N, C-alpha and C positions, 0 to 999 in steps of 0.2 A: 034497877039495874039499866033499865033500858031508858030512861031518864038520863042518867050517868051515861050511858053511850052518847046519845046524844048531845049532851054539853060536852063531852069532848070532842067529839065530832066538830061540832059549833066551834071551838076555840081551837083546834088544826087549822080549819076553813080559814076564819079572821084571822088568825095568826098568819097563814101562805098570804094572804089577799092584803095584809098590809105591811108585812115584812119583802122589801123587793130590793135590789140590791139598785139603787137609781130609776126605780119604776120601771125597769127591762126584765122580762123573765130571764134566767141565767142558760136557757137553752137556747135562747136565740141569738147566744153569743158565742161567738168561734173563737180561739185563739188564733192571734194572727201569727199567718205562718213567715213573713218575712226576717231574716233575720242579718246580723250584721257581718261580712265577710260571704253571704250569698252572692253566687253569678249571676250577671245582669239577668242573660236569658234564662234564668230558673225562675226570678220575677215575671219576668213576661209570661213563661209559660203557665204560671199560678193564676194570674187575671188574664186569659185570654180572651174577655168579651169585654176589655176595660181600655180606655184613652190613655197613652200614656206621653204626658205634653212637657217638653222642655219650658222651667220657671225659673225666674231667678231667685237665691234664695230670701234677700232681702221683703217678698212680698209677704215671707213667713218668718220672720222678724231673726234671721241667721245673716251673716255677712261673712263674704266670701273675696276672693281674691280674683275674682271674673268669672268663677266658675257656674255653671247651672245646673240644676237640679234635677228631678223628673218627678209631674204629680202625675196621678195616676187616678183617675175617673171612672166613674161606673155609671150611668145615665145623668151625666151633669153635677152625680153627688161626686166632690174630693173624699177618695177613701184614705189617702197617704201621699206621702211627699218623702221623697228619698234625693239621696247624691251618691256619688261616688265616690268610693276611695280615692286618693288624689293620683297614685300611681298602679295601681290596677283596675281591672274591668271588675268591679265587684262593689255591691253595699257599704259605703262609710257608716250611712247613720240612716236614721228617717225619723219622722213625724206623723205620728196616726192620726186621724181624725175620726175615722168611720166609727160608729157608736158601734156595731155589730160584731166587732172584732174586739180582743183583748189583747193585752200584751201581758205576759205573767197575772194575769188573774186581772189585771183592772183594765179600765174601759171609759171611753168619754162617757160623758151624761154620768157617771159615777160619783155619788157626793163627795164631800170630804169626810165627812164623816165615816161615812164605808169604807173611802181610802185607810184610813185610820184604823179600822179594824185588821187589816191586812197589813199596814206597815205602822205600827202604835208609833214608831221613835219619827218619822216623819216631822219637818218642820217646812214652813213658808217663808217664802223671798220673794222681795221684790226686785226685779232684774232692774240694773241699771243703765243696760243698751235700752230697754222696750219698753220700759217702765210695765209692765205687767206681773202677775203676781203668780208664782211657783209651788206646788209641792214639791220638796226636794227629801229624798232618802237616802241617808249617805250609805249604805251599804251598798248603790249599784249607779248611784249619780244618775240615774236617769230623772228628767223633768216633769213635773205635770202643771200644765197651765191649767190657770182656774178661770174661770167666768167671774172676773171682777173689775171693779175701776176705779179709780184715785179717789180715796174718799169712801170706798165701799167694798174694800177689802176682806177676805174671810180670815183674817189675821189681824192680831196690834203688833204695831212695831215701834220701835226708836231710834231714832237716827244718830248713830254714834261713828265718828271721823267718815262724816257723807255716804255713809252705807246705809240702809237697813236692817234693824238684828232685829227676828223675831221673838216677840215677848209671848203671846199665846193665841189660842184659838180664836172666834168669836163668832163667825158665822159656818157652822159645817155643813149647813143646808145648799151651799153653793157645791156648783157642779164641774169637773173637769173637763177641758173644752178639748184638750189634746196632748201626746205622751210625746215627750223627746227623748231619741235613743242614739248616744253617738257613742 
C-alpha cells in the first residue's frame, strides 16, 4: 500500500513538473484588466508605477491616420500598447506583451499547442501587411502573434489569389509573442 501511494505521488509530481502552460506557472499569471472602452484615467490608475509613452502604431505593425498610441513600460519592459478610441477618451484597442498577464486565459509565451487546447477551432494566417504569422479565433476576432519567420512558420499554407490559405499546423511548440485586441 505504501509503495502504491509513493507511486501515485511520483506520478503526480512528475505530471505537475512536466505539464506547464508554456513553462510559466499559472499562479504567476494574472488576468489583464484593461478593456476596450475603459477610460484612459482608469488605465493610469491600474499601472501607477509605470511609464506611459506616446509611440507611433507603425512600431507595432499597425497603421494609423496619424494618431499615436501609448506604450506602458515597467522597469524598461513593455507591458502593453494601447490606442485611444477615435472619438472618445477611452481605450480603443490594445496589444498585450507582458507574459505575466493573460487575456481571456491566453498569455504571451504560451505555445500554439496549449493555445489550441483552449481554442481548438483556431487557424493561422500570415498578414499581408507585415508578413507576420498570427493565430486567429473566428469567435472573438482577436489576433495572437506567433514567434516565427519566413520559411519557419507554425503552419503550412497555400497561396491562393495572392493570399495565404491555412492548411494545417506543423510546429505547435512555437510561442505567442503578443495579443492584439480591437
